[in-house]
C-alpha positions in Angstrom: 90.9 186.4 73.0 88.0 187.9 74.9 86.0 185.6 77.2 82.3 185.3 76.4 79.9 185.6 79.3 77.8 182.5 80.0 74.1 182.9 80.5 71.5 180.7 82.1 68.1 180.3 80.3 65.3 182.1 82.1 63.0 179.2 81.3 64.9 176.0 82.0 67.8 177.5 84.1 70.4 175.5 82.1 73.6 177.2 80.7 73.2 178.3 77.2 75.8 177.7 74.4 76.6 180.8 72.5 75.1 179.5 69.2 71.8 178.8 71.0 71.6 182.1 72.9 68.6 184.3 72.2 67.2 187.2 74.2 63.5 188.1 74.8 62.5 190.9 72.5 60.5 192.5 75.3 62.4 192.1 78.6 65.8 191.0 77.3 66.2 187.9 79.5 68.5 185.1 78.0 66.8 182.1 76.5 67.6 178.9 74.5 66.0 179.3 71.0 63.9 176.2 71.8 62.7 177.6 75.2 61.5 180.8 73.6 57.8 181.3 72.4 56.0 183.0 69.6 53.1 185.1 70.9 49.6 184.1 69.8 50.7 180.9 68.0 47.5 179.2 69.1 45.4 182.1 67.7 47.1 181.8 64.4 49.0 185.1 64.7 52.7 184.5 64.6 55.1 187.2 65.7 58.8 187.4 64.6 61.4 187.3 67.4 61.9 185.4 70.6 59.9 185.9 73.8 60.0 184.5 77.3 56.7 182.8 78.3 55.6 185.7 80.5 56.1 188.3 77.8 54.5 186.0 75.2 51.4 185.6 77.5 51.2 189.4 78.0 51.4 190.1 74.2 48.6 187.5 73.6 46.4 189.2 76.1 47.1 192.7 74.6 46.2 191.4 71.1 43.0 189.6 72.3 41.9 192.7 74.2 42.6 195.0 71.2 39.8 196.0 68.8 42.1 195.5 65.8 41.2 191.9 65.1 38.2 189.7 65.8 39.3 186.1 65.9 37.0 183.3 64.8 36.9 180.3 67.1 36.2 177.6 64.6 37.1 178.7 61.1 40.6 177.9 59.9 42.4 178.7 56.6 42.4 175.6 54.3 45.9 176.5 53.1 47.8 176.8 56.4 45.3 175.9 59.3 45.6 179.4 60.9 42.4 180.9 62.4 40.8 183.6 60.2 40.5 187.2 61.5 37.9 189.8 60.6 38.8 193.4 60.0 35.7 195.5 59.3 34.1 193.8 56.3 37.1 191.6 55.4 37.8 188.1 56.6 41.3 186.8 56.0 44.2 184.6 57.1 46.9 186.6 59.0 49.5 184.0 58.1 49.2 183.5 54.3 46.6 186.2 53.3 44.0 183.8 52.0 40.5 185.4 51.8 37.6 182.8 52.0 34.8 185.2 50.9 
């Protein structure tokens, strides 16, 4: 039987059990699934995959700096609580697709 390599989590520095092992989608560092982050969660944009805190922060900055979405600071979707985004003349929820207007 082949031996599995043990990894240490890049966030908490603890050894990771094989069933809890995830890798950052961007920089490939090992993580516990509970130590990983989802970029832009506080903005209401949820990304699939696991990211280390550094890559998550970089992705959030890239999205905030892009011209693709304009985020509303106060308006949230009544269905899921996610912040609305505006694309040209359309306002919608990026999480569930609800359109308030």
